[in-house]
N, C-alpha and C positions, 0 to 999 in steps of 0.2 A: 939230566938233572943239573940244576945250577948250584952255586955255592951258598945258597941262602942259609941263614942261621935259623934253626927251629927252636921254639921255646922249650925249656926243660919242664917235663911233667913226670908223673910216676912212671910212665912208660918209656921216657927218654932219659931218665936219670943215669948216674954213673954205672949202675948195674944193668946189664941187658935184660929186657923184659922176658918173663917166662910165660910161654903160651901154655895154659893149663889144659885146654882141650879144644877139639873141633866138634861141633854138634852137627849131626847129619839126620835130617828127617826122612823116615822111611814109611812106606805103607804097611809093611808086614815085618814086624820086628823079628819073629822067629825065622822067616826066610832070609832076612838080611844077616842075621847071626850065622846061619848055616853057610851062607855065601862067603862071608868074610873070615870064617874060622880057618880055612886053609892058609890065609895070609897073615892073620893076627893071633891065631890060637883061640882058645876058649875065652869067653867074656870073663872078666875078673869080678864084675858085679852086675846083678840084674835088680832093678827096682821098679816098683809100681807106685806112682804118686797120684792116687785116685782123686785127691782133692783138686788137682789142677788138670786132670785128664791126660796122664802121660805114663808110658812104659819106657824104661831106659835100660840099655845094655852098654856097659863100659868095657873097653879093651885097654889094658895098661900096656903101652909100648915103651921102649927104652927112653924116648924123648918127649912123649905126648900121650894123652888119653884120647882115644877115639870114642865118641859117645853117639850111639844110635838112639833115635827118639821116635816113638810111635804114639800118635794121638789115640786116645781110647774112647772119647765121647763121655767119659765119666766126669763127675764133679762139675766145676763151674767153667771149664773150658779155657781157663786162664792161659795155659801154656800155648794153645793154638792161637789165641788172640795176640800174644806177645811175639811168637815166632813165625806166624803166618801159615799159609796153606801149602806152599810149594815144597815138594820133596827135593832132596839133595842137600848139598852143603848149606847149612843154615847160619851158623854163627862162629865167631872166633872169640875165645874166652881167654883173657889175660889173668894170671894169678897175681894177686895183690896181698899185701900184709894188712891193709886197712881199707875196707870197701868205702866207708864214709869219706875218708880223705881223698881216695881216688875219684869218687863221684864229684867231689867239689873241684878237684884239679881239672878233670876232664870237662866239666861244665864250664869252667873258666876258659877252656881252650875251644869252646864252641860245640861240644857234644851235649845233646839233650837227653837226660835220663827219662825212661818211660815211667808213666804213672804206676804207682804200686811198688816201686823199688827205692832202696834196697829191701830185700826180704830173704827168707830161707829158700834155698834151692836144692837141687839134687846133689850138689857137692859141698855146700856150706852157704855162707851169706853171699848173695849175688846182687848185681844190678845190671839190667839191660838198658841199652841206649837206643834211641830212635834210629832207624836205618840211615846209614851214612849217605848223603847226597853225592859225594865225590866217588866213593868206591862201590857203593851199593851193598856193602856188608852190614851185618848186624853184629854189634860188638857187645860183649859182656865182660864185667870184671867179677872175679871170684876170689873170695877169701875162704880157702878150703877148711873143712871141718876136721882135718887130721887123718885122712885116709892113708 
């Protein structure tokens, strides 16, 4: 890595960014919960978001939330269109105080928000960005709803 100066954004400000959660797409949520329970304990929350076609299991760990996601085929299929078909590690979500401000700052830094965002998500107000051409990652910013 060289000594380049990087522009300050919400993610590079004086306070270190807080990773809110890692999203992992699975084919069978119940089987995945059983498999990870010996490592992570019982899920803290289970949710069904029928309107976007998603079941969610959340494991609260000391330093991060691990989120398992299963597509259900219900609703409008919005979740699958946003997050794609592939199982495995899906997205990195950064916790922010103000989603709208973060979207504006990240857009100015070259990240393109997906259509339909910001909106309510599984954890609060969220915005997903188009997959990153450099890292291949799907990024999300999340303004938690007080969990």
